[in-house]
C-alpha positions in Angstrom: -4.1 5.7 36.7 -4.2 9.0 34.9 -6.5 9.0 31.8 -4.7 8.1 28.6 -3.8 10.7 26.0 -5.9 9.5 23.0 -3.5 11.4 20.7 -0.6 9.4 22.1 -2.5 6.1 21.6 -3.3 7.2 18.0 0.4 7.9 17.5 1.3 4.4 18.8 -1.2 2.8 16.3 0.2 4.7 13.4 3.8 4.0 14.3 2.9 0.3 14.7 1.1 0.1 11.4 3.6 2.2 9.3 6.7 0.9 11.1 8.0 4.4 11.3 7.9 7.4 13.6 8.5 9.7 10.7 5.6 8.4 8.6 3.3 8.5 11.7 4.3 12.1 12.2 3.5 12.9 8.5 0.0 11.5 8.9 -0.5 13.5 12.2 0.9 16.7 10.7 3.6 16.9 13.4 7.3 16.1 13.9 9.1 12.8 14.5 10.4 14.1 17.9 6.8 15.0 19.0 5.6 11.5 18.2 8.5 10.0 20.0 7.8 12.1 23.1 4.1 11.1 23.1 5.1 7.5 22.9 7.7 7.8 25.7 5.0 9.3 27.9 2.5 6.6 27.1 5.0 3.9 27.8 5.9 5.6 31.0 2.3 5.7 32.1 1.7 2.1 31.2 5.0 0.9 32.6 5.5 -1.1 29.4 7.7 -0.8 26.4 5.3 -0.9 23.5 7.7 -0.5 20.5 11.1 -1.7 19.7 13.2 0.9 17.9 16.1 0.5 15.6 17.7 3.1 13.3 15.8 1.8 10.3 12.7 0.1 11.7 10.0 0.2 14.3 8.2 -3.0 15.4 5.8 -4.0 18.2 7.2 -5.5 21.4 5.4 -8.4 23.1 3.6 -5.8 25.4 2.8 -3.6 22.4 1.2 -6.5 20.6 -1.0 -7.2 23.7 -2.0 -3.5 23.8 -2.7 -3.2 20.1 -6.4 -4.4 20.1 -7.3 -2.4 23.2 -5.7 0.7 21.7 -7.7 0.4 18.5 -10.9 0.0 20.4 -10.1 3.1 22.5 -9.3 5.3 19.5 -12.3 4.0 17.6 -14.7 4.7 20.5 -13.2 8.2 21.0 -13.7 9.0 17.3 -17.3 7.8 17.3 -18.0 9.9 20.3 -16.4 13.0 18.9 -18.4 12.5 15.6 -21.7 11.8 17.3 -23.2 15.1 16.4 -21.6 15.6 13.0 -24.3 15.6 10.2 -22.2 16.4 7.2 -20.8 13.4 5.3 -18.0 13.9 2.9 -17.2 11.7 -0.1 -13.8 10.6 -1.3 -13.8 8.8 -4.6 -10.3 7.4 -5.4 -8.9 5.2 -8.0 -5.9 3.0 -7.4 -3.9 1.2 -10.1 -4.6 -2.6 -10.1 -0.9 -3.3 -10.0 -0.5 -1.7 -6.6 -3.2 -3.4 -4.6 -2.5 -6.6 -2.8 -3.0 -8.2 0.6 -2.3 -4.9 2.5 -5.6 -3.3 1.2 -7.4 -3.9 4.6 -4.6 -2.0 6.4 -4.9 0.9 3.9 -8.7 1.1 4.4 -8.3 0.9 8.2 -6.0 3.9 8.0 -8.7 6.0 6.3 -11.4 4.7 8.7 -9.3 5.5 11.8 -8.5 9.0 10.4 -12.1 9.9 9.5 -14.8 7.4 10.5 -17.6 9.5 8.9 -16.0 9.7 5.5 -17.8 8.0 2.6 -15.1 6.2 0.6 -15.6 5.0 -2.9 -12.7 3.1 -4.3 -12.1 1.9 -7.9 -9.3 -0.5 -8.9 -8.3 -0.4 -12.5 -5.7 0.4 -15.1 -3.9 3.8 -15.3 -5.7 4.9 -18.5 -9.1 3.9 -17.3 -8.7 5.6 -13.9 -7.4 8.9 -15.4 -10.3 9.0 -17.8 -12.6 8.5 -14.8 -11.0 11.5 -13.0 -11.3 13.6 -16.1 -15.0 12.8 -16.3 -15.4 13.9 -12.6 -16.2 10.3 -11.4 -13.0 10.2 -9.3 -11.6 12.9 -7.0 -8.1 11.5 -7.1 -6.1 8.6 -8.7 -2.9 6.8 -7.6 -1.4 5.3 -10.7 1.8 4.2 -12.4 3.2 7.1 -14.4 1.3 7.3 -17.7 3.1 7.4 -21.0 1.4 10.7 -21.7 3.0 13.1 -19.3 1.0 16.1 -20.3 -1.1 16.2 -17.2 0.6 17.5 -14.1 0.8 15.2 -11.1 2.9 14.5 -8.1 5.4 11.6 -7.7 4.6 10.1 -4.3 6.9 7.0 -4.4 8.7 4.6 -6.6 7.3 1.1 -6.8 9.7 -1.8 -7.2 8.8 -5.0 -9.1 10.1 -8.5 -9.0 9.4 -12.0 -10.1 7.3 -14.1 -7.8 6.3 -17.8 -7.8 4.8 -20.2 -5.3 7.0 -21.3 -2.4 8.8 -24.5 -3.4 7.9 -24.1 -7.1 10.6 -25.2 -9.6 11.1 -24.6 -13.2 11.2 -27.8 -15.2 14.5 -28.4 -16.9 14.5 -27.4 -20.6 11.1 -25.7 -20.3 10.5 -22.0 -21.0 9.6 -19.7 -18.1 5.8 -19.8 -17.7 4.4 -16.2 -17.2 1.2 -14.8 -15.8 0.7 -11.3 -17.2 -2.0 -8.7 -17.8 -1.9 -9.1 -21.5 -0.1 -7.5 -24.4 -1.4 -4.0 -23.8 0.2 -3.9 -20.3 3.3 -1.7 -20.0 4.8 -3.8 -17.2 4.4 -6.9 -19.3 6.1 -5.2 -22.3 9.0 -4.3 -20.1 9.2 -7.7 -18.5 9.3 -9.7 -21.8 11.9 -7.2 -23.3 14.1 -7.8 -20.2 13.7 -11.6 -20.6 14.5 -11.4 -24.3 17.6 -9.3 -23.7 18.8 -11.8 -21.0 18.2 -14.7 -23.3 15.5 -16.3 -21.1 13.0 -18.4 -23.0 9.4 -17.7 -21.9 5.8 -18.4 -22.7 2.6 -16.8 -21.6 0.3 -19.3 -19.8 -2.1 -17.1 -17.9 -3.6 -13.6 -18.5 -5.5 -11.7 -15.8 -6.2 -8.2 -14.7 -4.7 -6.9 -11.5 -2.0 -8.0 -9.0 -4.5 -10.1 -7.0 -5.4 -12.2 -10.0 -1.7 -12.6 -11.1 -0.7 -13.4 -7.5 -3.4 -16.1 -7.3 -1.9 -17.7 -10.5 1.5 -17.6 -8.9 0.3 -19.1 -5.6 -1.5 -21.9 -7.6 1.8 -22.8 -9.2 0.6 -22.0 -12.7 3.2 -19.4 -13.5 5.8 -16.8 -12.4 4.3 -13.3 -12.1 6.0 -9.9 -12.2 4.4 -8.1 -9.3 4.9 -5.0 -7.2 6.7 -6.2 -4.1 3.9 -4.8 -1.9 1.3 -6.8 -3.9 3.0 -10.2 -3.7 0.6 -12.5 -1.8 1.4 -14.8 1.1 2.6 -18.1 -0.3 4.9 -16.6 -2.9 8.6 -16.0 -2.9 10.9 -13.8 -5.0 12.6 -16.1 -7.5 14.7 -13.5 -9.3 17.9 -14.8 -7.8 17.0 -18.5 -7.8 16.1 -18.4 -11.6 18.6 -15.7 -12.5 15.9 -13.5 -13.9 16.6 -9.9 -15.0 16.0 -6.9 -12.7 13.1 -4.7 -13.6 13.3 -0.9 -13.1 11.1 0.8 -10.5 8.0 2.6 -11.6 7.0 6.1 -10.5 3.6 6.2 -8.8 1.8 9.4 -9.5 -1.0 11.2 -7.6 -3.5 13.2 -9.6 -6.1 15.0 -7.5 -9.0 17.5 -7.9 -9.6 17.8 -4.2 -9.8 21.2 -2.6 -11.4 20.8 0.8 -9.1 20.1 3.7 -11.0 17.1 5.1 -10.8 14.9 2.0 -7.2 16.1 1.2 -6.1 15.0 4.7 -7.7 11.6 4.2 -6.0 11.2 0.8 -2.7 12.2 2.5 -3.1 9.4 5.1 -3.8 6.9 2.3 -0.8 7.8 0.2 1.5 7.8 3.3 0.2 4.3 4.2 1.2 3.1 0.7 4.7 4.4 1.2 
């Protein structure tokens, strides 16, 4: 068999992880048609259909799932060999809003590792204000945060994050009881918006759990302690969206902003890979 095109295998991994040829092309800095052609040639060489395509989604076939682990090993080995004589290590210090980070964090980190195995990544999870202050002090190269109330600093809108109400699978609200909430506390802008929406809808509520970050609030929801308003991406396994079941009010999407001080191409490319993976 002819040697595999490593770039084609890399395109396969990105399309599989991001569920999109377009987003894979963005990461690779090429076009959707170029990615599609690479994958067609790879599938032809293997004699297997690796990805199932629909107009709106891309997913692994049975053969693609079987090939996935081997493909990761191949690309990883290639990248390690290519970087064997590189001595310069670059650092990327990035802050990500605690509302945005959930169970998909390992996938996000893997995207950066696969893109640049020799990059030193420092990641801080926190609130918008805290992270932006860290960037202003030079501690962080870039931050990915919910749009701050102070819009004086120029940033880039990278996507809109949708929020919804999540509870443990099978959880039921007791008749006549107020809605138990898990929140980040009174200073949290998402909490303020949530309780205002509940009050406007005439839904009785009480705060029963306070924690910082989607992972903590998600844990409270999984434990059956409360309903948590979470970014959809951050909702953990074991929870379900109960908005319709409990007739809870819709919450508007929040702009996610990127603020960056990066100037060198290598770290900017790694940051681009990370933000595209979020989308």
